[in-house]
C-alpha positions as CSV (number, residue, x, y, z in Angstrom):
1,M,9.1,29.1,11.6
2,A,11.7,31.2,10.7
3,P,10.2,34.2,8.5
4,K,12.4,33.8,5.8
5,L,11.0,30.1,5.0
6,V,7.5,32.0,4.0
7,H,8.8,32.8,0.9
8,D,10.8,30.0,0.0
9,T,9.2,27.9,-2.8
10,Q,11.3,24.9,-2.5
11,Y,10.6,24.9,1.3
12,A,6.7,25.3,0.7
13,L,6.4,22.7,-2.0
14,T,8.8,20.1,0.4
15,V,6.4,21.0,3.4
16,A,3.0,20.3,1.1
17,A,4.5,16.9,-0.5
18,L,5.3,15.8,3.1
19,Y,1.8,16.6,4.5
20,G,0.1,15.3,1.2
21,C,2.2,12.0,1.5
22,L,1.0,11.3,5.2
23,A,-2.2,12.4,4.6
24,G,-2.7,10.0,1.9
25,I,-0.9,7.0,4.4
26,F,-3.5,8.0,7.0
27,V,-6.5,7.9,4.7
28,G,-5.5,4.5,3.3
29,R,-5.0,3.1,6.7
30,A,-8.4,4.5,7.8
31,V,-10.3,2.9,5.0
32,R,-8.6,-0.1,5.3
33,L,-9.9,-0.2,9.1
34,W,-13.0,1.1,8.2
35,R,-13.2,-2.2,5.6
36,L,-12.1,-4.5,8.2
37,A,-15.1,-3.1,10.6
38,L,-17.5,-3.8,8.3
39,G,-16.2,-7.1,7.2
40,T,-15.6,-6.4,3.4
41,P,-12.7,-8.1,1.9
42,A,-9.8,-6.1,0.8
43,T,-9.3,-5.5,-3.1
44,T,-5.7,-6.2,-3.2
45,G,-4.4,-9.9,-3.3
46,S,-6.2,-13.3,-3.6
47,P,-7.9,-15.1,-0.8
48,P,-5.4,-17.7,0.6
49,E,-7.7,-20.9,-0.8
50,T,-7.4,-19.6,-4.2
51,R,-3.5,-18.8,-4.4
52,C,-1.2,-21.3,-5.9
53,I,2.5,-21.7,-5.7
54,E,4.1,-22.6,-9.0
55,K,7.4,-24.4,-8.8
56,K,9.1,-26.3,-11.5
57,D,10.3,-30.1,-10.9
58,H,13.6,-31.4,-11.5
59,H,12.7,-31.9,-15.0
60,G,11.7,-28.2,-15.7
61,H,8.0,-29.0,-15.9
62,H,5.8,-26.6,-14.1
63,R,3.9,-27.8,-11.1
64,H,0.9,-25.8,-9.0
65,R,0.1,-26.5,-5.5
66,L,-2.0,-24.6,-2.9
67,P,0.1,-23.2,0.0
């Protein structure tokens, strides 16, 4: 690392933000893998059997169907 960059606030904030984002991504993936290993379902989204697709027919009426 260049000695001048040690005292540059903008550089320090950029590096800290980058490390923080990457750490968050890695922790998020680790938690997701841990839940997968334990068999706990993810909290985002609905199970496939309860999702429905909403479509309109040619009269403009809403129709719901399972995928």
